[in-house]
N, C-alpha and C positions, 0 to 999 in steps of 0.2 A: 862285831867287826871292830878293828882298830879305827879310830877317828883322830886326824891329825889337822889343825888348822894353820895355815900359812900366814904368819905375821912377822914383822920386823921387830927391831929392838923396842922394848917396852909396850908391846902389842899395836905398834904403829903399823899402817899399811905400807907394803913394800912400794918403793919407787919403780918406775918403768926401767927396768934393765940397767940400773945403776951398778956399776963395777964395784963401788965401795959398800953396797948395802945389800949384797945377794944373801939370801938365806939358804943354808944348807938343809935340804929335805931328800934323805936318802932312803931308798927303799928297794928291795928286790922284786923284780917283776914276775920271774917264772915264765917269761916268754920263750920262744924258740931259740934253739942254739944258734941259728942264722943270725938272729936280732943280737944275741949277746956277742958273737964274733964281729959283727959289723959296727957294733956300738963304740964309738971313740973312747978311749979310756979317760978318766978323771975329767968328764964335762962338769962344768959348775951348773947348779940349777938356774932356770931362767923364769922362774915363777913370779907373776905379778898379780897383786890383789889378794882377795881372800879366796882360798881354796881349801877343800876338806876332802880327806882321802879316806874311803871305805875299803879296807882290805878284806879280801876272800869271802865276798858275799856269795851265799849258796842259792841255787835255783832249784825247783822241782823238775825242771826240763832238761837241764844240761849237767852232765857230770863234774865239769870243772868249775871251781869256785871262781868268781870274778872280782877284779878289783875295780873300783870306781872313783873317779875323781870329780868333784862338784865345785865349779866356779860360782861364786855368789856375787852379786853386783855391788857396787861401792855403797849404796845406802842401805844394804841389807840388815846390818847390825843397829842402825839408828832409827829406821822406818818400821817399827815393830808390828804395826797394824796393816803394812803393805803385803799384798800377795803377788806372785811374779810368774809370768810365762816360763816354760822350760823347754829347752832344746836338748833332745837326746842325740849323742854322737857316737859312732863306732870308732874304734881304734884311739881310745881315749888316752893312752900313754903317749901319743903323739901330739895331743892338741896344745899343751901348755908348757912343756920343759924339754930342753935339749937333752938333759941327763937321763930321761926315760924314753925319749923318742927312737923310732928306728933309725939307725945310722947317724943319730944326733940331730936330725932334721925336724924340729918342731914346727908346728903349724901357726904358733904365735896367736892363739885364739883369745888368750887371756889379754894380752896387750891391745889387740884389736877391739875386743869388747870394752875395755876401760876407755879406750880413746872415743869410740862411738857414743857410749853411754855419757862421757863427761862433755862431749860437745853436743849433746842433745841429738845426735843423728840415728839413735836408736833407743828404745825404751829399756830400761833396766830387766835383764833377763837373767835366769838360772841356766847355767850349761852343765849337763851331765855327760862325762866322758867315760864310755865303757871300755875298759881295756879289752884287747883281743885275746884270743885263747892260744896264740903263738902258732905252732904247726897245724892246729886245728881252725885257723882263722877262715880259710876259703871254704872249709866244709860247712861251717856255720853260716857264712854269708850268702851261700849260693842255693837257690830253691830246688834245683835237680841235680842228679848225680851225673857224672861224666861216664864215657865208655869204661874207664877204670875203676868205677864204683865209688869216686871221690865226690864229696858235697852232698847236696840234699838236706842239710840241716836248718836251712832258713826259717821253717815254720816253728821249730823248737827254739831257736834263737828269738825270733818275734814274741814267743810266749814268755820267754825270760823277761824280755822287755815290758810287755803289756801286764803279765799277771804277777811277776816277782818284783822288779826293779821299780816300776812306776808307782805302785803303791807304797813300797819303801820310801821312795823319794818324797812322794806326797805326804806321808807320815812324818818324816824328819824335817821337812823344810816347808816354808809358806809359800806353797805354789798355787797357781790357778789350775786346778785338775781337769778342767774340762777340755774336749778335743780341739777347741779352737786356739787354746793356749798351749798345747803340747806339740 
């Protein structure tokens, strides 16, 4: 998988939403046509902090490869003996960046995490954003099929997270892998 680490000039951490220090981080999502049509053109990236992008991760349980973006806490590269709890979230393309978010509406989780961690309102945490499968999104997120036969893929999606993605993240990053920290 491709791995990109988001950093500013000379490896410095990116400032929070500074207009003069934005980092260009472009990649294709492969999301649904609707997403592409609604996405505002030429949005600048709004990434804050240290993020790593894993492109096209394969699963044994779902046909489509999945992109994953990982937010690392501010002290991750300096506290080399420390391990961190992990929060896994769906719709990863929406979490951190207006340039990849549906209709350009990012959730601002990177800025929120940086703020809460720096003000000691939250312990440092790793956040894993799992990109959705575009037009297959609802089929993967719903546990039962509707009258038209759509949906019902949640068990397979859960297996992707538990048996493919979590072991990958635990192997790549310094996590606290027990159930109380996941």
